[in-house]
Backbone as numpy.savetxt, mean C-alpha at the origin, in Angstrom:
# Nx Ny Nz CAx CAy CAz Cx Cy Cz
-1.51 29.51 -14.97 -0.17 28.93 -14.87 -0.26 27.41 -14.96
0.61 26.83 -15.73 0.59 25.38 -15.92 1.06 24.68 -14.66
0.35 23.64 -14.27 0.72 22.92 -13.06 1.91 22.01 -13.34
2.70 21.68 -12.29 3.85 20.79 -12.48 3.41 19.41 -12.96
4.29 18.77 -13.71 4.01 17.43 -14.20 3.91 16.44 -13.04
2.91 15.59 -13.10 2.76 14.49 -12.15 3.06 13.19 -12.88
3.98 12.42 -12.35 4.27 11.09 -12.90 3.52 10.05 -12.08
2.74 9.23 -12.75 1.99 8.16 -12.10 2.67 6.84 -12.42
3.08 6.13 -11.38 3.79 4.86 -11.55 2.85 3.72 -11.18
2.65 2.80 -12.11 1.73 1.68 -11.90 2.44 0.36 -12.20
2.79 -0.42 -11.16 3.34 -1.75 -11.41 2.22 -2.73 -11.73
2.49 -3.71 -12.58 1.47 -4.70 -12.88 2.11 -6.06 -13.15
1.39 -7.10 -12.78 1.86 -8.46 -13.04 0.65 -9.38 -13.20
0.43 -9.84 -14.43 -0.64 -10.80 -14.73 -2.01 -10.36 -14.23
-2.36 -9.11 -14.49 -3.67 -8.62 -14.10 -4.35 -7.95 -15.29
-4.26 -8.54 -16.46 -4.82 -7.94 -17.67 -6.32 -7.67 -17.52
-7.01 -8.51 -16.77 -8.46 -8.35 -16.63 -8.83 -7.12 -15.81
-7.92 -6.65 -14.94 -8.21 -5.52 -14.07 -7.50 -4.25 -14.51
-6.41 -4.40 -15.21 -5.50 -3.30 -15.52 -6.17 -2.14 -16.26
-7.04 -2.47 -17.20 -7.67 -1.43 -18.02 -8.45 -0.41 -17.20
-9.14 -0.88 -16.14 -9.93 0.02 -15.30 -9.00 0.99 -14.55
-7.87 0.47 -14.04 -6.93 1.31 -13.32 -6.34 2.38 -14.23
-5.94 1.98 -15.43 -5.36 2.92 -16.39 -6.37 4.00 -16.77
-7.60 3.58 -17.04 -8.64 4.54 -17.43 -8.86 5.59 -16.33
-8.77 5.17 -15.08 -9.00 6.11 -13.98 -7.89 7.16 -13.89
-6.71 6.82 -14.40 -5.62 7.81 -14.46 -5.84 8.76 -15.63
-6.15 8.21 -16.78 -6.31 9.05 -17.98 -7.51 9.98 -17.87
-8.47 9.66 -17.00 -9.66 10.49 -16.85 -9.53 11.52 -15.73
-8.32 11.71 -15.22 -8.11 12.72 -14.19 -8.38 14.12 -14.72
-8.96 14.97 -13.87 -9.17 16.37 -14.26 -7.84 17.12 -14.35
-6.83 16.64 -13.64 -5.47 17.18 -13.79 -4.83 16.45 -14.97
-4.61 17.17 -16.05 -4.19 16.53 -17.31 -2.69 16.54 -17.55
-1.94 17.31 -16.78 -0.49 17.37 -16.99 0.17 16.20 -16.27
-0.01 15.03 -16.86 0.47 13.80 -16.24 1.17 12.92 -17.26
1.98 12.01 -16.73 2.50 10.89 -17.52 2.23 9.63 -16.71
1.85 8.58 -17.40 1.56 7.30 -16.74 2.62 6.29 -17.16
3.39 5.85 -16.20 4.43 4.85 -16.46 3.96 3.52 -15.91
3.63 2.60 -16.81 3.17 1.27 -16.41 4.37 0.33 -16.50
4.69 -0.29 -15.38 5.83 -1.21 -15.32 5.30 -2.63 -15.33
5.46 -3.30 -16.47 5.04 -4.69 -16.62 6.11 -5.57 -15.98
5.77 -6.12 -14.82 6.75 -6.88 -14.05 6.77 -8.35 -14.49
7.20 -8.54 -15.75 7.37 -9.88 -16.33 6.05 -10.65 -16.40
4.99 -10.00 -16.84 3.69 -10.68 -16.98 3.75 -11.76 -18.05
2.97 -12.82 -17.85 2.92 -13.91 -18.82 1.52 -14.09 -19.41
0.59 -13.18 -19.06 -0.76 -13.25 -19.62 -0.88 -12.27 -20.79
-2.02 -11.70 -21.00 -2.22 -10.79 -22.11 -1.85 -9.34 -21.82
-1.14 -9.11 -20.72 -0.80 -7.74 -20.32 0.03 -6.99 -21.37
1.10 -7.58 -21.94 1.90 -6.82 -22.91 1.09 -6.33 -24.11
0.23 -7.18 -24.64 -0.59 -6.79 -25.80 -1.57 -5.67 -25.42
-2.19 -5.79 -24.25 -3.12 -4.77 -23.79 -2.41 -3.42 -23.63
-1.23 -3.44 -23.05 -0.49 -2.20 -22.83 -0.07 -1.55 -24.15
0.34 -2.35 -25.11 0.73 -1.78 -26.41 -0.47 -1.09 -27.07
-1.62 -1.72 -26.96 -2.82 -1.15 -27.57 -3.21 0.16 -26.88
-3.13 0.19 -25.56 -3.50 1.39 -24.83 -2.49 2.52 -25.06
-1.20 2.17 -25.12 -0.17 3.19 -25.34 -0.31 3.83 -26.71
-0.75 3.06 -27.69 -0.94 3.61 -29.04 -2.11 4.60 -29.10
-3.00 4.50 -28.12 -4.18 5.37 -28.12 -4.00 6.62 -27.28
-2.94 6.68 -26.46 -2.72 7.86 -25.61 -1.22 8.02 -25.37
-0.68 9.16 -25.81 0.77 9.39 -25.74 1.27 9.60 -24.32
0.36 9.77 -23.36 0.79 9.95 -21.97 1.22 8.64 -21.32
0.91 7.52 -21.96 1.26 6.20 -21.40 2.65 5.79 -21.87
3.51 5.45 -20.92 4.83 4.91 -21.21 4.91 3.51 -20.60
5.52 2.60 -21.32 5.57 1.21 -20.86 7.01 0.79 -20.61
7.23 0.19 -19.45 8.49 -0.48 -19.14 8.19 -1.95 -18.93
9.11 -2.81 -19.31 8.90 -4.24 -19.07 10.14 -4.84 -18.43
9.94 -5.51 -17.30 11.02 -6.23 -16.63 11.09 -7.64 -17.18
12.27 -8.07 -17.57 12.42 -9.43 -18.08 12.25 -10.46 -16.97
12.55 -10.06 -15.72 12.34 -10.90 -14.55 11.56 -10.08 -13.52
10.70 -10.75 -12.78 9.87 -10.03 -11.81 10.72 -9.45 -10.69
10.52 -8.16 -10.42 11.24 -7.48 -9.34 10.37 -7.28 -8.11
9.09 -7.67 -8.20 8.17 -7.42 -7.10 7.67 -5.99 -7.13
6.68 -5.70 -6.26 6.05 -4.38 -6.27 7.03 -3.24 -6.04
7.90 -3.38 -5.04 8.85 -2.31 -4.73 9.86 -2.08 -5.83
10.42 -3.16 -6.35 11.40 -3.05 -7.43 10.78 -2.47 -8.69
9.55 -2.89 -9.00 8.86 -2.36 -10.19 8.57 -0.87 -10.02
8.13 -0.48 -8.84 7.87 0.95 -8.61 9.16 1.77 -8.70
10.24 1.24 -8.17 11.51 1.97 -8.25 11.96 2.14 -9.69
11.72 1.12 -10.52 12.07 1.24 -11.94 11.23 2.33 -12.59
9.95 2.40 -12.23 9.09 3.44 -12.76 9.50 4.83 -12.30
9.91 4.95 -11.04 10.39 6.23 -10.51 11.61 6.70 -11.30
12.54 5.79 -11.57 13.76 6.13 -12.30 13.46 6.63 -13.71
12.39 6.12 -14.30 12.04 6.52 -15.67 11.12 7.74 -15.73
10.74 8.26 -14.58 9.76 9.35 -14.54 10.42 10.72 -14.66
9.59 11.72 -14.96 10.09 13.08 -15.15 9.36 14.11 -14.28
8.35 13.71 -13.55 7.49 14.64 -12.84 8.09 15.22 -11.58
7.59 16.39 -11.22 7.97 17.01 -9.95 7.29 16.30 -8.78
6.12 15.74 -9.07 5.38 14.95 -8.10 5.21 13.54 -8.63
5.24 12.56 -7.70 5.11 11.15 -8.06 3.90 10.57 -7.34
3.05 9.90 -8.10 1.91 9.20 -7.51 2.00 7.73 -7.90
1.36 6.89 -7.10 1.37 5.45 -7.35 -0.06 4.93 -7.40
-0.30 3.96 -8.27 -1.60 3.30 -8.34 -1.39 1.83 -8.59
-1.93 0.99 -7.70 -1.88 -0.45 -7.92 -2.83 -0.81 -9.06
-2.50 -1.87 -9.77 -3.24 -2.21 -10.99 -4.64 -2.75 -10.74
-5.01 -2.98 -9.48 -6.37 -3.45 -9.18 -7.17 -2.42 -8.40
-6.64 -1.20 -8.28 -7.36 -0.11 -7.64 -7.75 0.93 -8.69
-8.56 1.89 -8.29 -8.97 2.97 -9.20 -9.02 4.30 -8.45
-8.79 5.39 -9.19 -8.93 6.73 -8.66 -10.25 7.36 -9.12
-10.77 8.29 -8.31 -11.85 9.13 -8.81 -11.21 10.25 -9.63
-11.95 10.88 -10.54 -11.34 11.83 -11.48 -10.61 13.02 -10.85
-11.00 13.42 -9.64 -10.40 14.61 -9.02 -9.27 14.28 -8.07
-8.81 13.05 -8.05 -7.82 12.63 -7.06 -6.57 13.50 -7.08
-5.92 13.60 -8.20 -4.67 14.35 -8.27 -4.90 15.85 -8.06
-5.98 16.38 -8.60 -6.25 17.81 -8.46 -6.42 18.20 -6.99
-7.21 17.44 -6.25 -7.42 17.74 -4.84 -6.13 17.60 -4.04
-5.35 16.59 -4.36 -4.11 16.40 -3.61 -3.09 17.49 -3.91
-2.98 17.91 -5.16 -2.08 19.01 -5.49 -2.49 20.29 -4.79
-3.78 20.56 -4.73 -4.26 21.74 -4.03 -3.91 21.67 -2.55
-4.05 20.48 -1.97 -3.74 20.31 -0.55 -2.25 20.53 -0.29
-1.41 20.02 -1.16 0.03 20.19 -1.01 0.45 21.64 -1.21
-0.15 22.30 -2.17 0.17 23.70 -2.41 -0.21 24.58 -1.22
-1.24 24.17 -0.48 -1.69 24.95 0.68 -0.82 24.70 1.91
0.06 23.71 1.85 0.92 23.38 2.99 2.35 23.18 2.49
3.13 24.26 2.40 4.49 24.17 1.83 5.43 23.22 2.56
5.14 22.94 3.84 6.02 22.04 4.60 5.74 20.57 4.31
4.66 20.30 3.57 4.27 18.91 3.31 5.12 18.30 2.19
5.50 17.05 2.38 6.28 16.33 1.37 5.43 15.26 0.68
4.23 14.99 1.22 3.37 13.95 0.64 1.93 14.18 1.08
1.03 13.54 0.34 -0.39 13.65 0.63 -1.05 12.28 0.48
-1.94 11.94 1.41 -2.77 10.75 1.30 -4.23 11.20 1.21
-5.15 10.26 1.28 -6.57 10.61 1.14 -7.44 9.49 1.69
-8.68 9.81 1.97 -9.65 8.78 2.33 -9.88 7.86 1.13
-10.33 6.64 1.41 -10.57 5.71 0.31 -11.77 4.82 0.62
-12.31 4.26 -0.45 -13.44 3.35 -0.34 -12.96 1.92 -0.55
-13.17 1.10 0.46 -12.69 -0.28 0.43 -13.82 -1.19 -0.04
-13.57 -1.95 -1.11 -14.57 -2.85 -1.68 -14.18 -4.31 -1.39
-15.14 -5.09 -0.91 -14.90 -6.48 -0.55 -15.59 -7.41 -1.56
-15.09 -8.66 -1.70 -15.69 -9.60 -2.65 -17.18 -9.86 -2.41
-17.63 -9.68 -1.18 -19.04 -9.91 -0.84 -19.96 -8.86 -1.44
-19.37 -7.77 -1.96 -20.17 -6.67 -2.47 -20.32 -5.53 -1.48
-19.89 -5.78 -0.25 -19.93 -4.74 0.79 -18.77 -3.76 0.57
-19.01 -2.50 0.85 -17.95 -1.50 0.78 -18.03 -0.60 2.00
-16.91 0.05 2.32 -16.89 0.98 3.45 -15.90 2.09 3.17
-16.17 3.26 3.72 -15.28 4.40 3.58 -14.26 4.36 4.72
-13.00 4.45 4.39 -11.93 4.50 5.39 -11.45 5.94 5.47
-11.65 6.55 6.64 -11.27 7.95 6.84 -9.95 8.00 7.62
-8.98 8.68 7.06 -7.65 8.73 7.64 -7.50 9.89 8.61
-6.66 9.73 9.62 -6.43 10.84 10.56 -5.60 11.94 9.90
-5.80 13.16 10.36 -4.99 14.27 9.87 -3.84 14.53 10.83
-2.82 15.24 10.36 -1.67 15.61 11.19 -1.05 14.39 11.87
-0.75 13.39 11.09 -0.22 12.13 11.63 1.21 12.33 12.13
1.44 11.98 13.38 2.77 12.05 13.97 3.55 10.79 13.64
4.87 10.88 13.74 5.71 9.72 13.43 5.38 8.54 14.33
5.10 8.80 15.61 4.78 7.72 16.54 3.55 6.95 16.09
2.54 7.67 15.58 1.33 7.00 15.08 1.66 6.07 13.92
2.56 6.51 13.04 2.93 5.68 11.89 3.76 4.47 12.31
4.59 4.64 13.32 5.36 3.49 13.81 4.43 2.45 14.45
3.34 2.90 14.99 2.40 1.99 15.63 1.55 1.25 14.62
1.12 1.94 13.56 0.26 1.28 12.59 0.25 2.00 11.25
-0.13 1.29 10.21 -0.16 1.85 8.86 -1.46 2.63 8.69
-1.46 3.89 9.13 -2.68 4.67 9.23 -2.91 5.59 8.03
-2.02 5.54 7.03 -2.16 6.45 5.89 -2.56 5.74 4.60
-2.94 4.48 4.69 -3.40 3.77 3.50 -2.24 3.21 2.69
-2.58 2.67 1.53 -1.58 2.03 0.68 -0.96 2.98 -0.31
-0.16 2.42 -1.21 0.55 3.23 -2.19 -0.40 3.96 -3.13
-1.57 3.40 -3.39 -2.52 4.02 -4.31 -3.03 5.38 -3.82
-2.87 5.66 -2.53 -3.31 6.93 -1.97 -2.20 7.98 -1.98
-0.99 7.60 -2.30 0.18 8.46 -2.10 0.48 9.36 -3.29
0.67 10.65 -3.02 1.26 11.61 -3.95 2.38 12.29 -3.19
3.60 12.23 -3.70 4.72 12.72 -2.92 5.73 13.48 -3.78
6.59 14.22 -3.11 7.62 15.02 -3.77 8.68 14.12 -4.40
8.97 14.36 -5.65 10.02 13.59 -6.31 11.37 13.81 -5.62
11.63 15.06 -5.24 12.91 15.39 -4.61 13.11 14.59 -3.33
12.08 14.56 -2.49 12.18 13.83 -1.22 12.22 12.32 -1.48
11.44 11.84 -2.43 11.43 10.42 -2.76 12.82 9.97 -3.21
13.50 10.78 -4.00 14.85 10.45 -4.44 15.81 10.47 -3.25
15.61 11.40 -2.35 16.48 11.52 -1.18 16.44 10.28 -0.31
15.24 9.71 -0.13 15.10 8.55 0.75 15.31 7.23 0.02
15.51 7.28 -1.30 15.84 6.08 -2.05 14.67 5.23 -2.51
13.47 5.83 -2.59 12.33 5.07 -3.10 11.88 4.00 -2.14
11.38 2.90 -2.68 10.85 1.81 -1.87 11.96 0.88 -1.40
11.82 0.38 -0.19 12.75 -0.60 0.36 12.31 -1.99 -0.13
13.06 -2.53 -1.08 12.67 -3.79 -1.72 12.90 -5.01 -0.83
13.50 -4.82 0.33 13.72 -5.94 1.25 12.45 -6.31 2.00
11.43 -5.45 1.94 10.16 -5.76 2.60 9.36 -6.74 1.74
8.90 -7.82 2.36 8.01 -8.77 1.68 6.58 -8.25 1.67
6.24 -7.44 2.64 4.96 -6.73 2.67 5.21 -5.46 3.48
4.28 -4.52 3.39 4.43 -3.28 4.15 5.38 -2.28 3.53
5.67 -2.42 2.21 6.56 -1.46 1.56 5.97 -0.06 1.58
4.66 0.04 1.40 4.01 1.36 1.42 4.05 1.97 2.81
3.84 1.15 3.83 3.91 1.62 5.22 5.31 2.17 5.52
6.32 1.42 5.15 7.70 1.86 5.36 7.97 3.17 4.62
7.42 3.31 3.41 7.62 4.54 2.65 7.00 5.73 3.38
5.77 5.56 3.91 5.13 6.65 4.65 5.99 7.08 5.84
6.57 6.11 6.55 7.40 6.45 7.71 8.59 7.30 7.28
9.27 6.88 6.23 10.46 7.62 5.80 10.11 8.98 5.21
8.96 9.09 4.54 8.50 10.39 4.08 8.19 11.30 5.26
7.55 10.74 6.29 7.19 11.54 7.47 8.44 12.03 8.21
9.51 11.29 8.14 10.76 11.72 8.76 11.36 12.93 8.06
10.92 13.18 6.82 11.45 14.30 6.04 10.56 15.54 6.08
9.32 15.41 6.52 8.41 16.55 6.53 6.99 16.14 6.87
6.07 17.07 6.74 4.66 16.79 7.07 4.00 15.98 5.96
2.97 15.23 6.35 2.11 14.53 5.40 0.69 15.01 5.63
0.06 15.52 4.58 -1.31 16.02 4.68 -2.27 14.97 4.13
-3.54 15.12 4.49 -4.57 14.15 4.10 -5.77 14.88 3.52
-6.24 14.44 2.36 -7.48 14.97 1.77 -8.67 14.30 2.45
-9.62 15.11 2.87 -10.81 14.55 3.52 -11.75 13.87 2.53
-11.57 14.15 1.24 -12.42 13.54 0.23 -12.03 12.07 0.01
-12.99 11.26 -0.41 -12.73 9.85 -0.73 -12.33 9.78 -2.19
-11.05 9.49 -2.45 -10.49 9.67 -3.79 -9.99 8.38 -4.43
-9.99 7.27 -3.70 -9.48 6.00 -4.23 -10.47 4.88 -3.95
-10.64 4.00 -4.94 -11.43 2.79 -4.77 -10.45 1.62 -4.62
-10.39 1.10 -3.43 -9.43 0.05 -3.08 -10.12 -1.31 -3.11
-9.58 -2.24 -3.89 -10.21 -3.55 -4.06 -9.60 -4.57 -3.12
-10.35 -4.98 -2.10 -9.88 -6.00 -1.16 -10.38 -7.36 -1.61
-9.88 -7.84 -2.77 -10.40 -9.07 -3.35 -9.65 -10.30 -2.81
-10.11 -11.48 -3.22 -9.53 -12.74 -2.75 -8.42 -13.26 -3.64
-8.05 -12.52 -4.65 -7.03 -13.00 -5.58 -5.64 -12.87 -5.01
-4.64 -12.99 -5.89 -3.27 -12.89 -5.45 -2.98 -11.45 -5.02
-2.79 -11.29 -3.73 -2.50 -9.97 -3.18 -1.66 -10.19 -1.94
-0.66 -9.33 -1.75 0.29 -9.54 -0.66 -0.41 -9.52 0.70
-1.51 -8.75 0.82 -2.22 -8.67 2.09 -2.91 -9.98 2.44
-3.03 -10.92 1.51 -3.64 -12.23 1.78 -2.59 -13.28 2.15
-1.32 -12.94 2.14 -0.23 -13.88 2.38 0.32 -13.66 3.78
-0.03 -14.55 4.72 0.35 -14.35 6.12 1.85 -14.49 6.34
2.52 -15.32 5.56 3.98 -15.43 5.72 4.64 -14.11 5.31
4.21 -13.55 4.19 4.77 -12.27 3.77 4.42 -11.18 4.77
3.20 -11.24 5.33 2.80 -10.27 6.35 3.73 -10.35 7.56
4.05 -11.57 7.97 4.94 -11.74 9.12 6.35 -11.22 8.81
6.87 -11.57 7.66 8.23 -11.12 7.30 8.29 -9.61 7.21
7.22 -8.99 6.69 7.17 -7.53 6.62 7.14 -6.91 8.01
6.30 -7.47 8.90 6.20 -6.95 10.27 7.52 -7.12 11.01
8.19 -8.25 10.77 9.47 -8.50 11.44 10.53 -7.50 10.98
10.60 -7.27 9.67 11.59 -6.32 9.17 11.28 -4.90 9.67
9.99 -4.55 9.69 9.61 -3.22 10.16 10.06 -3.04 11.61
9.85 -4.05 12.45 10.22 -3.96 13.86 11.72 -3.74 14.02
12.52 -4.55 13.35 13.97 -4.44 13.54 14.54 -3.17 12.88
13.86 -2.67 11.85 14.34 -1.45 11.19 14.09 -0.22 12.06
12.97 -0.21 12.81 12.58 1.00 13.53 12.53 0.84 15.05
12.98 -0.28 15.59 12.80 -0.50 17.02 13.53 0.53 17.88
14.64 1.10 17.37 15.36 2.10 18.15 14.55 3.38 18.33
13.54 3.57 17.48 12.69 4.76 17.58 11.40 4.47 18.36
11.27 3.25 18.87 10.07 2.86 19.61 10.36 2.82 21.10
9.37 3.23 21.91 9.51 3.04 23.35 9.14 1.61 23.71
9.26 1.26 24.99 9.07 -0.13 25.39 7.66 -0.62 25.12
6.66 0.22 25.39 5.28 -0.21 25.18 4.99 -0.46 23.71
5.57 0.35 22.84 5.35 0.14 21.41 6.07 -1.11 20.93
7.24 -1.39 21.47 7.93 -2.62 21.10 7.10 -3.83 21.49
6.54 -3.81 22.68 5.69 -4.93 23.12 4.49 -5.08 22.20
3.90 -3.96 21.82 2.74 -3.99 20.93 3.11 -4.62 19.59
4.26 -4.25 19.03 4.67 -4.78 17.73 4.96 -6.28 17.80
5.58 -6.71 18.88 5.86 -8.14 19.05 4.55 -8.92 19.18
3.60 -8.36 19.94 2.29 -9.01 20.07 1.60 -9.13 18.73
1.71 -8.09 17.91 1.08 -8.14 16.59 1.73 -9.21 15.71
3.06 -9.35 15.81 3.74 -10.40 15.05 3.26 -11.78 15.48
3.04 -11.95 16.78 2.51 -13.23 17.27 1.11 -13.48 16.72
0.31 -12.43 16.65 -1.03 -12.57 16.07 -0.95 -13.02 14.62
-0.06 -12.43 13.84 0.09 -12.82 12.43 0.48 -14.30 12.35
1.40 -14.74 13.22 1.81 -16.15 13.19 0.65 -17.07 13.56
-0.28 -16.58 14.38 -1.44 -17.42 14.72 -2.38 -17.59 13.54
-2.19 -16.77 12.49 -3.04 -16.85 11.30 -2.37 -17.63 10.17
-1.19 -18.18 10.42 -0.48 -18.93 9.39 -0.99 -20.37 9.39
-1.77 -20.72 8.37 -2.48 -21.99 8.36 -1.56 -23.20 8.22
-0.33 -22.97 7.75 0.59 -24.10 7.62 1.14 -24.54 8.97
0.98 -23.73 10.01 1.42 -24.10 11.35 0.44 -25.08 11.98
0.91 -25.82 12.97 0.02 -26.72 13.69 -0.97 -25.90 14.51
-2.11 -26.51 14.83 -3.10 -25.81 15.65 -2.53 -25.46 17.03
-1.71 -26.35 17.58 -1.09 -26.08 18.88 -0.23 -24.82 18.82
0.55 -24.72 17.74 1.42 -23.55 17.57 0.60 -22.28 17.39
-0.47 -22.38 16.62 -1.30 -21.19 16.38 -2.00 -20.73 17.65
-2.48 -21.67 18.47 -3.08 -21.31 19.75 -2.05 -20.65 20.66
-0.83 -21.17 20.65 0.22 -20.61 21.52 0.54 -19.16 21.12
0.67 -18.93 19.81 0.98 -17.57 19.36 -0.18 -16.61 19.62
-1.41 -17.09 19.48 -2.55 -16.24 19.76 -2.58 -15.88 21.25
-2.28 -16.85 22.11 -2.24 -16.59 23.55 -1.19 -15.55 23.88
-0.01 -15.65 23.26 1.05 -14.67 23.49 0.61 -13.27 23.04
-0.07 -13.21 21.90 -0.52 -11.90 21.40 -1.55 -11.28 22.35
-2.42 -12.11 22.92 -3.44 -11.60 23.84 -2.82 -11.13 25.15
-1.79 -11.82 25.60 -1.14 -11.47 26.88 -0.40 -10.14 26.82
0.05 -9.76 25.64 0.91 -8.58 25.53 0.25 -7.44 24.76
-1.06 -7.53 24.52 -1.78 -6.49 23.78 -2.67 -5.68 24.70
-2.93 -4.41 24.38 -3.97 -3.66 25.09 -5.30 -4.39 24.97
-6.20 -4.13 25.92 -7.44 -4.90 26.01 -8.23 -4.89 24.71
-8.48 -3.70 24.15 -9.32 -3.63 22.95 -8.65 -4.30 21.76
-7.34 -4.16 21.65 -6.62 -4.81 20.56 -6.69 -6.33 20.74
-6.48 -6.79 21.98 -6.55 -8.22 22.25 -7.92 -8.80 21.92
-8.96 -8.05 22.24 -10.32 -8.51 21.91 -10.52 -8.63 20.41
-9.96 -7.68 19.65 -10.10 -7.76 18.19 -9.32 -8.95 17.63
-8.14 -9.24 18.22 -7.37 -10.42 17.81 -8.17 -11.69 18.08
-8.75 -11.77 19.29 -9.52 -12.96 19.66 -10.73 -13.13 18.75
-11.45 -12.04 18.49 -12.63 -12.10 17.64 -12.27 -12.56 16.24
-11.09 -12.16 15.76 -10.67 -12.51 14.41 -10.18 -13.95 14.32
-9.47 -14.43 15.33 -8.77 -15.71 15.20 -9.48 -16.91 15.80
-10.17 -16.75 16.92 -10.77 -17.92 17.57 -11.75 -18.68 16.68
-12.65 -18.00 15.95 -13.55 -18.77 15.07 -12.79 -19.57 14.01
-11.70 -19.01 13.49 -10.92 -19.73 12.48 -10.24 -20.95 13.09
-9.69 -20.76 14.30 -9.01 -21.87 14.97 -9.98 -23.00 15.30
-11.14 -22.64 15.80 -12.15 -23.66 16.15 -12.60 -24.40 14.88
-12.82 -23.66 13.81 -13.25 -24.28 12.56 -12.16 -25.25 12.06
-10.90 -24.81 12.10 -9.81 -25.67 11.64 -9.65 -26.89 12.53
-9.92 -26.74 13.82 -9.82 -27.87 14.75 -10.78 -28.98 14.35
-12.01 -28.62 14.03 -12.99 -29.64 13.66 -12.75 -30.19 12.25
-12.23 -29.36 11.36 -11.95 -29.83 10.02 -10.80 -30.83 10.00
-9.86 -30.70 10.93 -8.69 -31.58 10.94 -8.91 -32.86 11.72
-10.04 -32.92 12.44 -10.31 -34.13 13.25 -10.65 -35.31 12.35
């Protein structure tokens, strides 16, 4: 029996040097009943020419181009609107899938009819050459998702088109954390299952990436808090506020006095182990910046 069509949505912006690897990892999937919709979000480098060449070589590739940049969420929503699949998957243009990614996830979803989406373990690669396997928890409850983004990024997600349409796709008001917000809203509609296999290669590079922008990180955390605070108990609200303070302590454009104050607030309102991780992450940076500014 032929498997349902999977639509893969890939937003891209000025990443011609990386894009080819991501596309190849989709086309080399063992699950072949796919369409790949690449949304060129107003790139100004060699991306349009590269995409035209690749599309001419494989009819499964469809190209959309935004005349103005819509950002990751807006580009993904445009790709969703142009898709035809029963299932929708997402891949960032600087990540890659292993060949069995979609096949394993479809099998997992078929084995759990109540599931509306599937994530998977992934391998995180750092610029230093170090890599690590990130293993995700199974049977994630909504409370766990409200506390932290425990299901990975958009590149790990395969979800029901029907449910995705119901919840309205990505919330484009998020400056960061759009994938986290999507997982929460998917979880509100049904179960999310996780493949124990490591199926995605996630690139944690130093280039332009939203996870490297502390202001965007703060704005995303702030929006997440106000969007879901009615579903949080008091301890979780305190935890989220402490985390926002920690993010502000990492904003280098702030004065050192301000950054120390926010770090102190985050430590005062965090559980012990979390506070220790905040201190370990921020104090060396603050001390280094103190001496550099003298």
